[in-house]
MMTF fields as JSON, N, C-alpha, C and O atoms, coordinates in Angstrom:
{
  "mmtfVersion": "1.0.0",
  "mmtfProducer": "UNKNOWN",
  "numBonds": 507,
  "numAtoms": 508,
  "numGroups": 127,
  "numChains": 1,
  "numModels": 1,
  "chainsPerModel": [1],
  "groupsPerChain": [127],
  "chainIdList": ["A"],
  "bondAtomList": [4, 2, 8, 6, 12, 10, 16, 14, 20, 18, 24, 22, 28, 26, 32, 30, 36, 34, 40, 38, 44, 42, 48, 46, 52, 50, 56, 54, 60, 58, 64, 62, 68, 66, 72, 70, 76, 74, 80, 78, 84, 82, 88, 86, 92, 90, 96, 94, 100, 98, 104, 102, 108, 106, 112, 110, 116, 114, 120, 118, 124, 122, 128, 126, 132, 130, 136, 134, 140, 138, 144, 142, 148, 146, 152, 150, 156, 154, 160, 158, 164, 162, 168, 166, 172, 170, 176, 174, 180, 178, 184, 182, 188, 186, 192, 190, 196, 194, 200, 198, 204, 202, 208, 206, 212, 210, 216, 214, 220, 218, 224, 222, 228, 226, 232, 230, 236, 234, 240, 238, 244, 242, 248, 246, 252, 250, 256, 254, 260, 258, 264, 262, 268, 266, 272, 270, 276, 274, 280, 278, 284, 282, 288, 286, 292, 290, 296, 294, 300, 298, 304, 302, 308, 306, 312, 310, 316, 314, 320, 318, 324, 322, 328, 326, 332, 330, 336, 334, 340, 338, 344, 342, 348, 346, 352, 350, 356, 354, 360, 358, 364, 362, 368, 366, 372, 370, 376, 374, 380, 378, 384, 382, 388, 386, 392, 390, 396, 394, 400, 398, 404, 402, 408, 406, 412, 410, 416, 414, 420, 418, 424, 422, 428, 426, 432, 430, 436, 434, 440, 438, 444, 442, 448, 446, 452, 450, 456, 454, 460, 458, 464, 462, 468, 466, 472, 470, 476, 474, 480, 478, 484, 482, 488, 486, 492, 490, 496, 494, 500, 498, 504, 502],
  "bondOrderList": [1, 1, 1, 1, 1, 1, 1, 1, 1, 1, 1, 1, 1, 1, 1, 1, 1, 1, 1, 1, 1, 1, 1, 1, 1, 1, 1, 1, 1, 1, 1, 1, 1, 1, 1, 1, 1, 1, 1, 1, 1, 1, 1, 1, 1, 1, 1, 1, 1, 1, 1, 1, 1, 1, 1, 1, 1, 1, 1, 1, 1, 1, 1, 1, 1, 1, 1, 1, 1, 1, 1, 1, 1, 1, 1, 1, 1, 1, 1, 1, 1, 1, 1, 1, 1, 1, 1, 1, 1, 1, 1, 1, 1, 1, 1, 1, 1, 1, 1, 1, 1, 1, 1, 1, 1, 1, 1, 1, 1, 1, 1, 1, 1, 1, 1, 1, 1, 1, 1, 1, 1, 1, 1, 1, 1, 1],
  "groupList": [{"groupName": "MET", "atomNameList": ["N", "CA", "C", "O"], "elementList": ["N", "C", "C", "O"], "formalChargeList": [0, 0, 0, 0], "bondAtomList": [1, 0, 2, 1, 3, 2], "bondOrderList": [1, 1, 2], "singleLetterCode": "M", "chemCompType": "L-PEPTIDE LINKING"}, {"groupName": "ASN", "atomNameList": ["N", "CA", "C", "O"], "elementList": ["N", "C", "C", "O"], "formalChargeList": [0, 0, 0, 0], "bondAtomList": [1, 0, 2, 1, 3, 2], "bondOrderList": [1, 1, 2], "singleLetterCode": "N", "chemCompType": "L-PEPTIDE LINKING"}, {"groupName": "SER", "atomNameList": ["N", "CA", "C", "O"], "elementList": ["N", "C", "C", "O"], "formalChargeList": [0, 0, 0, 0], "bondAtomList": [1, 0, 2, 1, 3, 2], "bondOrderList": [1, 1, 2], "singleLetterCode": "S", "chemCompType": "L-PEPTIDE LINKING"}, {"groupName": "TYR", "atomNameList": ["N", "CA", "C", "O"], "elementList": ["N", "C", "C", "O"], "formalChargeList": [0, 0, 0, 0], "bondAtomList": [1, 0, 2, 1, 3, 2], "bondOrderList": [1, 1, 2], "singleLetterCode": "Y", "chemCompType": "L-PEPTIDE LINKING"}, {"groupName": "GLN", "atomNameList": ["N", "CA", "C", "O"], "elementList": ["N", "C", "C", "O"], "formalChargeList": [0, 0, 0, 0], "bondAtomList": [1, 0, 2, 1, 3, 2], "bondOrderList": [1, 1, 2], "singleLetterCode": "Q", "chemCompType": "L-PEPTIDE LINKING"}, {"groupName": "THR", "atomNameList": ["N", "CA", "C", "O"], "elementList": ["N", "C", "C", "O"], "formalChargeList": [0, 0, 0, 0], "bondAtomList": [1, 0, 2, 1, 3, 2], "bondOrderList": [1, 1, 2], "singleLetterCode": "T", "chemCompType": "L-PEPTIDE LINKING"}, {"groupName": "GLY", "atomNameList": ["N", "CA", "C", "O"], "elementList": ["N", "C", "C", "O"], "formalChargeList": [0, 0, 0, 0], "bondAtomList": [1, 0, 2, 1, 3, 2], "bondOrderList": [1, 1, 2], "singleLetterCode": "G", "chemCompType": "PEPTIDE LINKING"}, {"groupName": "PHE", "atomNameList": ["N", "CA", "C", "O"], "elementList": ["N", "C", "C", "O"], "formalChargeList": [0, 0, 0, 0], "bondAtomList": [1, 0, 2, 1, 3, 2], "bondOrderList": [1, 1, 2], "singleLetterCode": "F", "chemCompType": "L-PEPTIDE LINKING"}, {"groupName": "LEU", "atomNameList": ["N", "CA", "C", "O"], "elementList": ["N", "C", "C", "O"], "formalChargeList": [0, 0, 0, 0], "bondAtomList": [1, 0, 2, 1, 3, 2], "bondOrderList": [1, 1, 2], "singleLetterCode": "L", "chemCompType": "L-PEPTIDE LINKING"}, {"groupName": "GLU", "atomNameList": ["N", "CA", "C", "O"], "elementList": ["N", "C", "C", "O"], "formalChargeList": [0, 0, 0, 0], "bondAtomList": [1, 0, 2, 1, 3, 2], "bondOrderList": [1, 1, 2], "singleLetterCode": "E", "chemCompType": "L-PEPTIDE LINKING"}, {"groupName": "LYS", "atomNameList": ["N", "CA", "C", "O"], "elementList": ["N", "C", "C", "O"], "formalChargeList": [0, 0, 0, 0], "bondAtomList": [1, 0, 2, 1, 3, 2], "bondOrderList": [1, 1, 2], "singleLetterCode": "K", "chemCompType": "L-PEPTIDE LINKING"}, {"groupName": "ASP", "atomNameList": ["N", "CA", "C", "O"], "elementList": ["N", "C", "C", "O"], "formalChargeList": [0, 0, 0, 0], "bondAtomList": [1, 0, 2, 1, 3, 2], "bondOrderList": [1, 1, 2], "singleLetterCode": "D", "chemCompType": "L-PEPTIDE LINKING"}, {"groupName": "ARG", "atomNameList": ["N", "CA", "C", "O"], "elementList": ["N", "C", "C", "O"], "formalChargeList": [0, 0, 0, 0], "bondAtomList": [1, 0, 2, 1, 3, 2], "bondOrderList": [1, 1, 2], "singleLetterCode": "R", "chemCompType": "L-PEPTIDE LINKING"}, {"groupName": "VAL", "atomNameList": ["N", "CA", "C", "O"], "elementList": ["N", "C", "C", "O"], "formalChargeList": [0, 0, 0, 0], "bondAtomList": [1, 0, 2, 1, 3, 2], "bondOrderList": [1, 1, 2], "singleLetterCode": "V", "chemCompType": "L-PEPTIDE LINKING"}, {"groupName": "ALA", "atomNameList": ["N", "CA", "C", "O"], "elementList": ["N", "C", "C", "O"], "formalChargeList": [0, 0, 0, 0], "bondAtomList": [1, 0, 2, 1, 3, 2], "bondOrderList": [1, 1, 2], "singleLetterCode": "A", "chemCompType": "L-PEPTIDE LINKING"}, {"groupName": "ILE", "atomNameList": ["N", "CA", "C", "O"], "elementList": ["N", "C", "C", "O"], "formalChargeList": [0, 0, 0, 0], "bondAtomList": [1, 0, 2, 1, 3, 2], "bondOrderList": [1, 1, 2], "singleLetterCode": "I", "chemCompType": "L-PEPTIDE LINKING"}, {"groupName": "TRP", "atomNameList": ["N", "CA", "C", "O"], "elementList": ["N", "C", "C", "O"], "formalChargeList": [0, 0, 0, 0], "bondAtomList": [1, 0, 2, 1, 3, 2], "bondOrderList": [1, 1, 2], "singleLetterCode": "W", "chemCompType": "L-PEPTIDE LINKING"}, {"groupName": "HIS", "atomNameList": ["N", "CA", "C", "O"], "elementList": ["N", "C", "C", "O"], "formalChargeList": [0, 0, 0, 0], "bondAtomList": [1, 0, 2, 1, 3, 2], "bondOrderList": [1, 1, 2], "singleLetterCode": "H", "chemCompType": "L-PEPTIDE LINKING"}, {"groupName": "PRO", "atomNameList": ["N", "CA", "C", "O"], "elementList": ["N", "C", "C", "O"], "formalChargeList": [0, 0, 0, 0], "bondAtomList": [1, 0, 2, 1, 3, 2], "bondOrderList": [1, 1, 2], "singleLetterCode": "P", "chemCompType": "L-PEPTIDE LINKING"}, {"groupName": "CYS", "atomNameList": ["N", "CA", "C", "O"], "elementList": ["N", "C", "C", "O"], "formalChargeList": [0, 0, 0, 0], "bondAtomList": [1, 0, 2, 1, 3, 2], "bondOrderList": [1, 1, 2], "singleLetterCode": "C", "chemCompType": "L-PEPTIDE LINKING"}],
  "groupTypeList": [0, 1, 2, 3, 1, 1, 4, 5, 1, 0, 6, 3, 4, 7, 2, 8, 9, 10, 7, 4, 11, 1, 12, 8, 13, 9, 10, 8, 5, 14, 11, 1, 15, 4, 16, 11, 5, 5, 10, 8, 10, 16, 5, 8, 17, 6, 3, 10, 13, 10, 0, 13, 11, 9, 8, 7, 11, 13, 5, 14, 4, 17, 8, 18, 14, 4, 4, 6, 14, 5, 8, 11, 5, 5, 8, 13, 15, 5, 18, 10, 11, 7, 9, 1, 9, 9, 4, 10, 3, 11, 6, 0, 5, 15, 18, 9, 8, 6, 10, 17, 15, 9, 4, 8, 12, 7, 12, 6, 2, 5, 6, 13, 9, 5, 3, 9, 13, 9, 12, 17, 15, 12, 7, 14, 14, 18, 19],
  "groupIdList": [1, 2, 3, 4, 5, 6, 7, 8, 9, 10, 11, 12, 13, 14, 15, 16, 17, 18, 19, 20, 21, 22, 23, 24, 25, 26, 27, 28, 29, 30, 31, 32, 33, 34, 35, 36, 37, 38, 39, 40, 41, 42, 43, 44, 45, 46, 47, 48, 49, 50, 51, 52, 53, 54, 55, 56, 57, 58, 59, 60, 61, 62, 63, 64, 65, 66, 67, 68, 69, 70, 71, 72, 73, 74, 75, 76, 77, 78, 79, 80, 81, 82, 83, 84, 85, 86, 87, 88, 89, 90, 91, 92, 93, 94, 95, 96, 97, 98, 99, 100, 101, 102, 103, 104, 105, 106, 107, 108, 109, 110, 111, 112, 113, 114, 115, 116, 117, 118, 119, 120, 121, 122, 123, 124, 125, 126, 127],
  "secStructList": [7, 7, 3, 3, 3, 6, 6, 6, 6, 3, 3, 3, 3, 3, 3, 3, 3, 3, 3, 3, 6, 6, 3, 3, 3, 3, 3, 3, 3, 3, 3, 3, 3, 3, 3, 3, 6, 6, 6, 6, 3, 3, 3, 3, 3, 3, 3, 3, 3, 3, 3, 1, 4, 4, 4, 4, 7, 6, 6, 1, 7, 7, 7, 7, 7, 3, 3, 3, 3, 3, 3, 3, 3, 7, 7, 1, 7, 7, 4, 4, 4, 4, 1, 7, 7, 6, 6, 4, 4, 4, 4, 7, 7, 2, 2, 2, 2, 2, 2, 2, 2, 2, 2, 2, 2, 2, 2, 6, 7, 1, 7, 2, 2, 2, 2, 2, 2, 2, 2, 2, 2, 2, 2, 2, 1, 7, 7],
  "xCoordList": [-1.442, -0.858, -0.56, -0.124, -0.808, -0.472, 1.026, 1.627, 1.634, 3.085, 3.598, 2.83, 4.92, 5.547, 6.9, 7.659, 7.207, 8.475, 9.31, 8.94, 10.429, 11.289, 11.974, 12.301, 12.196, 12.873, 11.968, 12.436, 10.685, 9.76, 8.891, 8.112, 9.013, 8.17, 6.689, 5.901, 6.325, 4.943, 4.427, 5.106, 3.208, 2.539, 1.358, 0.81, 0.968, -0.094, -1.217, -0.978, -2.443, -3.637, -3.737, -3.716, -3.845, -3.905, -5.321, -6.295, -5.425, -6.72, -6.557, -5.609, -7.485, -7.476, -8.9, -9.829, -9.076, -10.407, -10.578, -9.654, -11.774, -12.1, -13.163, -14.19, -12.902, -13.82, -14.375, -13.688, -15.626, -16.252, -16.942, -17.765, -16.608, -17.195, -17.07, -18.04, -15.884, -15.58, -16.429, -16.665, -16.879, -17.684, -17.087, -16.816, -16.887, -16.34, -17.352, -18.495, -16.929, -17.848, -17.406, -18.228, -16.111, -15.618, -14.415, -13.573, -14.356, -13.227, -12.721, -13.475, -11.428, -10.754, -9.84, -9.006, -9.986, -9.115, -8.515, -9.075, -7.38, -6.736, -5.936, -5.422, -5.843, -5.045, -3.586, -2.923, -3.083, -1.726, -1.598, -2.451, -0.527, -0.252, 1.223, 2.077, 1.526, 2.91, 3.278, 2.477, 4.51, 5.024, 5.419, 6.178, 4.905, 5.253, 6.353, 6.111, 7.559, 8.723, 8.68, 9.337, 7.934, 7.847, 6.796, 7.024, 5.665, 4.587, 4.754, 4.136, 5.595, 5.774, 4.432, 4.102, 3.675, 2.376, 2.262, 3.047, 1.282, 0.981, -0.068, -0.974, 0.051, -0.955, -1.575, -0.882, -2.882, -3.624, -4.041, -4.509, -3.879, -4.269, -5.376, -5.265, -6.448, -7.58, -8.238, -8.383, -8.641, -9.176, -10.7, -11.385, -11.199, -12.637, -12.888, -12.199, -13.872, -14.249, -15.672, -16.583, -15.848, -17.16, -17.584, -16.822, -18.795, -19.351, -20.011, -21.121, -19.359, -19.8, -21.006, -21.89, -21.073, -22.133, -23.512, -24.467, -23.612, -24.889, -25.41, -26.618, -24.537, -24.963, -25.788, -26.59, -25.592, -26.264, -27.519, -28.233, -27.798, -28.974, -30.007, -29.818, -31.095, -32.077, -32.831, -33.422, -32.824, -33.535, -32.648, -33.154, -31.348, -30.414, -30.468, -30.73, -30.219, -30.083, -28.745, -27.716, -28.738, -27.492, -26.826, -27.255, -25.776, -25.049, -23.969, -23.388, -23.688, -22.598, -21.254, -21.116, -20.302, -18.96, -18.356, -18.566, -17.594, -16.839, -15.622, -15.013, -15.27, -14.087, -13.458, -14.09, -12.195, -11.489, -10.154, -9.733, -9.495, -8.2, -7.084, -6.293, -7.011, -5.945, -6.496, -7.476, -5.84, -6.194, -4.935, -4.263, -4.603, -3.464, -3.934, -5.025, -3.101, -3.456, -2.201, -1.098, -2.386, -1.29, -1.53, -2.616, -0.523, -0.588, 0.564, 1.52, 0.48, 1.561, 2.722, 3.667, 2.657, 3.704, 4.383, 3.717, 5.701, 6.478, 7.3, 7.392, 7.894, 8.718, 9.837, 10.233, 10.339, 11.406, 10.954, 11.768, 9.658, 9.129, 9.146, 8.981, 9.34, 9.37, 10.792, 10.988, 11.787, 13.17, 13.454, 12.771, 14.458, 14.852, 15.4, 16.366, 14.767, 15.16, 15.902, 15.98, 16.439, 17.097, 18.219, 19.156, 18.101, 19.054, 19.258, 20.358, 18.213, 18.255, 18.445, 18.958, 18.025, 18.071, 19.492, 19.675, 20.495, 21.879, 22.322, 23.032, 21.919, 22.362, 21.399, 21.617, 20.337, 19.326, 19.617, 20.112, 19.3, 19.334, 18.06, 17.15, 17.988, 16.795, 15.555, 14.518, 15.61, 14.422, 14.038, 12.85, 15.012, 14.72, 14.074, 13.151, 14.57, 14.017, 12.561, 11.711, 12.275, 10.906, 9.966, 8.846, 10.417, 9.598, 9.367, 8.282, 10.398, 10.275, 9.259, 8.472, 9.278, 8.322, 6.896, 5.984, 6.704, 5.381, 4.896, 3.729, 5.794, 5.438, 5.06, 4.091, 5.812, 5.506, 4.15, 3.376, 3.861, 2.562, 1.422, 0.396, 1.598, 0.567, 0.227, -0.934, 1.238, 1.037, 0.54, 0.147, 0.557, 0.125, 1.163, 0.828, 2.428, 3.515, 3.756, 3.441, 4.318, 4.722, 6.193, 6.907, 6.629, 8.032, 8.365, 9.541, 7.365, 7.602, 8.319, 9.082, 8.062, 8.635, 10.162, 10.78, 10.766, 12.232, 12.774, 13.774, 12.106, 12.537, 12.246, 13.022, 11.127, 10.803, 11.808, 12.22, 12.201, 13.207, 14.519, 15.161, 14.914, 16.154, 16.078, 17.056, 14.922, 14.769, 14.878, 15.518, 14.266, 14.349, 15.783, 16.233, 16.493, 17.888, 18.728, 19.588, 18.49, 19.273, 19.024, 19.942, 17.775, 17.479, 18.023, 18.459, 17.992, 18.433, 19.951, 20.481, 20.65, 22.106, 22.742, 23.232, 22.732, 23.331, 24.835, 25.48, 25.378, 26.824, 27.652, 28.88],
  "yCoordList": [-5.64, -6.958, -7.301, -6.467, -8.531, -8.976, -9.221, -8.892, -9.8, -10.03, -10.018, -10.162, -9.841, -9.76, -10.457, -10.293, -11.245, -11.957, -11.29, -11.337, -10.674, -9.979, -10.931, -10.529, -12.18, -13.138, -13.572, -13.724, -13.766, -14.239, -13.124, -13.359, -11.911, -10.78, -11.139, -10.83, -11.792, -12.208, -11.701, -11.79, -11.167, -10.717, -11.616, -12.254, -11.666, -12.566, -11.79, -10.782, -12.276, -11.665, -10.189, -9.291, -9.976, -8.645, -8.094, -8.829, -6.783, -6.116, -4.699, -3.999, -4.282, -2.927, -2.401, -3.044, -1.234, -0.679, 0.624, 1.433, 0.817, 2.031, 2.809, 2.256, 4.1, 4.958, 6.046, 6.525, 6.434, 7.583, 8.384, 7.854, 9.651, 10.517, 9.899, 9.855, 9.43, 8.828, 7.596, 7.28, 6.915, 5.709, 4.579, 4.745, 3.438, 2.273, 1.775, 1.481, 1.675, 1.232, -0.063, -0.775, -0.374, -1.583, -2.131, -1.381, -3.45, -4.084, -5.23, -6.13, -5.177, -6.214, -6.964, -6.351, -8.287, -9.099, -10.217, -10.607, -10.722, -11.839, -12.647, -12.114, -13.949, -14.818, -14.39, -14.338, -14.081, -13.567, -12.713, -12.733, -11.975, -11.054, -11.195, -11.191, -11.322, -11.538, -10.583, -10.31, -10.08, -9.162, -9.952, -10.917, -9.544, -10.164, -9.323, -8.192, -9.87, -9.1, -8.819, -7.883, -9.591, -9.331, -8.261, -7.394, -8.319, -7.345, -6.077, -5.052, -6.155, -5.07, -4.687, -3.51, -5.714, -5.55, -6.589, -7.535, -6.4, -7.364, -8.346, -7.963, -9.602, -10.609, -11.066, -11.529, -10.926, -11.359, -12.81, -13.178, -13.619, -15.028, -15.264, -14.871, -15.914, -16.167, -14.871, -14.613, -14.043, -12.721, -12.724, -13.611, -11.684, -11.477, -9.969, -9.245, -9.494, -8.08, -7.989, -8.642, -7.176, -7.04, -5.575, -4.695, -5.317, -3.976, -3.748, -4.228, -3.042, -2.883, -1.962, -2.207, -0.917, 0.068, -0.582, -0.144, -1.622, -2.293, -2.976, -3.161, -3.343, -4.011, -3.101, -3.58, -1.777, -0.835, -0.233, 0.521, -0.55, -0.042, -1.157, -2.121, -1.036, -2.121, -2.308, -3.365, -1.29, -1.421, -1.98, -2.353, -2.047, -2.5, -4.017, -4.752, -4.464, -5.897, -6.335, -5.742, -7.358, -7.833, -8.794, -9.935, -8.308, -9.111, -9.907, -9.423, -11.113, -11.873, -11.209, -10.494, -11.452, -10.905, -11.508, -12.682, -10.686, -11.205, -11.911, -11.434, -13.036, -13.737, -14.514, -14.779, -14.876, -15.622, -16.124, -15.851, -16.872, -17.458, -16.417, -16.329, -15.616, -14.61, -13.324, -13.334, -12.219, -10.906, -10.058, -9.917, -9.488, -8.574, -7.175, -6.754, -6.46, -5.107, -4.246, -4.756, -2.954, -1.997, -1.203, -0.661, -1.135, -0.364, 0.638, 0.49, 1.647, 2.638, 2.125, 2.866, 0.87, 0.249, -0.837, -1.61, -0.897, -1.939, -2.684, -2.217, -3.825, -4.545, -3.695, -3.921, -2.738, -1.865, -1.105, -0.773, -0.84, -0.104, -0.92, -0.364, -2.217, -3.08, -3.378, -4.104, -2.821, -3.028, -2.271, -1.299, -2.718, -2.061, -0.676, -0.542, 0.349, 1.725, 2.397, 3.623, 1.583, 2.154, 3.087, 2.684, 4.328, 5.387, 5.571, 5.9, 5.362, 5.606, 7.098, 7.479, 7.934, 9.376, 9.932, 11.079, 9.161, 9.665, 10.236, 11.241, 9.617, 10.075, 11.016, 11.369, 11.436, 12.291, 13.76, 14.15, 14.569, 16.013, 16.415, 15.6, 17.66, 18.123, 18.042, 17.57, 18.481, 18.333, 16.861, 16.536, 15.981, 14.552, 13.985, 13.174, 14.423, 13.984, 14.438, 13.676, 15.662, 16.18, 15.385, 15.069, 15.06, 14.262, 12.857, 12.293, 12.305, 10.968, 10.969, 10.031, 12.009, 12.136, 12.23, 11.588, 13.031, 13.15, 11.802, 11.446, 11.056, 9.749, 8.773, 8.025, 8.78, 7.911, 8.26, 7.367, 9.55, 9.981, 9.543, 9.056, 9.714, 9.331, 7.852, 7.461, 7.041, 5.599, 5.158, 4.006, 6.068, 5.699, 4.882, 4.099, 5.062, 4.295, 4.699, 5.814, 3.771, 4.077, 4.498, 4.227, 5.143, 5.532, 6.825, 7.132, 7.586, 8.86, 9.838, 10.693, 9.696, 10.618, 10.634, 11.68, 9.482, 9.395, 10.328, 11.015, 10.346, 11.199, 12.669, 13.546, 12.936, 14.316, 14.882, 16.036, 14.074, 14.509, 14.816, 15.83, 13.937, 14.169, 15.479, 16.224, 15.774, 17.029, 18.227, 19.22, 18.15, 19.248, 19.432, 20.563, 18.341, 18.42, 19.134, 19.946, 18.844, 19.471, 20.977, 21.751, 21.388, 22.807, 23.512, 24.661, 22.814, 23.422, 23.5, 24.44, 22.516, 22.475, 22.153, 21.043, 23.137, 22.879, 22.684, 23.282, 21.848, 21.552, 22.676, 22.583],
  "zCoordList": [3.952, 4.013, 5.461, 6.254, 5.762, 7.107, 7.233, 8.255, 6.19, 6.203, 4.774, 3.823, 4.635, 3.313, 3.35, 4.304, 2.302, 2.19, 1.091, -0.083, 1.467, 0.5, -0.478, -1.595, -0.082, -0.96, -2.123, -3.251, -1.846, -2.88, -3.444, -4.368, -2.903, -3.294, -3.19, -4.083, -2.092, -1.882, -0.541, 0.482, -0.574, 0.632, 0.93, 0.031, 2.19, 2.621, 3.305, 3.97, 3.129, 3.689, 3.288, 4.13, 1.982, 1.386, 1.446, 1.281, 1.688, 1.712, 1.177, 1.531, 0.326, -0.225, -0.147, -0.634, 0.466, 0.677, -0.085, -0.172, -0.638, -1.394, -0.624, -0.228, -0.419, 0.32, -0.585, -1.486, -0.339, -0.986, 0.101, 0.847, 0.188, 1.217, 2.61, 3.366, 2.937, 4.241, 4.558, 5.725, 3.529, 3.71, 2.878, 1.689, 3.512, 2.829, 1.807, 2.158, 0.507, -0.54, -1.212, -1.79, -1.14, -1.797, -1.041, -0.547, -0.963, -0.289, -1.158, -1.53, -1.472, -2.245, -1.291, -0.624, -1.216, -0.37, -1.211, -2.236, -0.77, -1.458, -0.446, 0.537, -0.712, 0.154, 0.125, 1.161, -1.088, -1.212, -2.458, -3.345, -2.498, -3.601, -3.948, -3.062, -5.26, -5.667, -6.793, -7.687, -6.728, -7.736, -8.977, -8.887, -10.135, -11.417, -12.045, -12.466, -12.11, -12.588, -14.081, -14.536, -14.859, -16.298, -16.609, -17.453, -15.941, -16.168, -15.336, -15.623, -14.3, -13.329, -12.704, -12.563, -12.336, -11.683, -10.58, -10.513, -9.724, -8.681, -9.188, -9.928, -8.795, -9.101, -7.786, -6.879, -7.705, -6.523, -6.723, -7.801, -5.712, -5.754, -4.735, -3.574, -5.191, -4.301, -3.871, -2.676, -4.846, -4.528, -4.43, -4.938, -3.749, -3.593, -3.552, -2.833, -4.322, -4.319, -3.787, -4.296, -2.762, -2.143, -2.173, -1.772, -2.649, -2.661, -1.3, -1.065, -0.429, 0.956, 1.052, 1.873, 0.247, 0.313, 0.193, 0.835, -0.626, -0.85, 0.413, 0.558, 1.306, 2.531, 3.43, 4.232, 3.299, 4.171, 3.542, 4.203, 2.286, 1.591, 1.505, 0.762, 2.257, 2.323, 1.015, 0.795, 0.131, -1.139, -2.241, -3.3, -2.023, -3.067, -3.234, -2.282, -4.44, -4.718, -4.155, -4.48, -3.322, -2.741, -3.716, -3.883, -4.352, -5.33, -4.622, -3.651, -5.083, -4.471, -4.784, -5.776, -3.944, -4.156, -5.407, -5.709, -6.14, -7.279, -6.708, -5.751, -7.288, -6.808, -7.943, -8.966, -7.745, -8.768, -8.275, -7.151, -9.158, -8.814, -8.847, -7.908, -9.937, -10.045, -10.65, -11.395, -10.309, -10.829, -10.853, -9.831, -12.018, -12.111, -11.75, -12.136, -11.006, -10.606, -10.484, -10.287, -10.603, -10.449, -9.176, -8.969, -8.331, -7.091, -7.082, -7.844, -6.232, -6.133, -5.289, -5.017, -4.877, -4.067, -4.884, -5.574, -4.808, -5.471, -4.409, -3.274, -4.753, -3.77, -3.165, -2.022, -3.908, -3.399, -2.144, -1.283, -2.056, -0.907, 0.374, 1.46, 0.268, 1.45, 1.913, 2.888, 1.221, 1.631, 2.915, 3.239, 3.636, 4.877, 4.539, 3.788, 5.108, 4.806, 5.962, 6.033, 6.859, 8.021, 7.585, 6.896, 7.999, 7.691, 6.192, 5.75, 5.417, 3.973, 3.69, 2.638, 4.644, 4.446, 4.389, 3.981, 4.782, 4.806, 3.467, 3.43, 2.381, 1.064, 0.373, -0.787, 1.052, 0.435, 0.673, 1.731, -0.328, -0.151, 0.592, 0.745, 1.05, 1.768, 0.871, 1.337, -0.403, -1.261, -1.487, -1.51, -1.651, -1.815, -0.555, -0.626, 0.591, 1.867, 1.994, 2.455, 1.591, 1.624, 0.731, 1.132, -0.482, -1.403, -0.855, -0.995, -0.233, 0.348, 1.495, 1.63, 2.31, 3.415, 2.868, 3.39, 1.815, 1.196, 0.673, 0.843, 0.037, -0.509, 0.608, 0.478, 1.688, 2.819, 3.43, 3.775, 3.563, 4.107, 3.193, 3.668, 1.883, 0.912, 1.026, 0.906, 1.255, 1.353, 2.723, 2.905, 3.678, 5.019, 5.757, 6.647, 5.39, 5.991, 7.441, 7.859, 8.187, 9.554, 9.534, 8.568, 10.574, 10.673, 9.957, 9.763, 9.561, 8.872, 9.796, 9.347, 11.085, 12.068, 12.022, 12.22, 11.761, 11.688, 10.615, 10.821, 9.472, 8.361, 8.654, 8.276, 9.328, 9.686, 10.68, 10.561, 11.657, 12.631, 11.918, 12.194, 11.001, 10.246, 9.472, 9.43, 8.853, 8.102, 9.048, 8.705, 10.227, 11.191, 11.695, 11.88, 11.914, 12.351, 11.299, 11.639, 10.044, 8.969, 8.897, 8.628, 9.14, 9.129, 10.371, 10.303, 11.501, 12.765, 12.884, 13.476, 12.325, 12.449, 11.089, 10.879, 10.159, 8.85, 8.981, 9.843, 8.121, 8.178, 7.64, 7.619]
}
């Protein structure tokens, strides 16, 4: 996402890429993405799905991109993940902190280092 609004739970210029064997094979883009509180899913608005792998195969039939007005999808990210997490680690135990670090790494989040430093501080100087 290029940007996200916490008040409306809407993100703008969304992109999701699928890789196989370190090669981009599919790209899903949308003008915006909004959290549906009743379905607990994301709804993509103005979406387009493009099969990238076919562009590099000269023998493949070049199919047009799939596109539409809306598409419901499930992602491992929820609006809660976009909340300000400044010093969220204060109330976490060491095992909780470790799980949180793993989750942040899995998602490719930035700022993981802050949590790693906190974990190292706890091991180096236990209370």
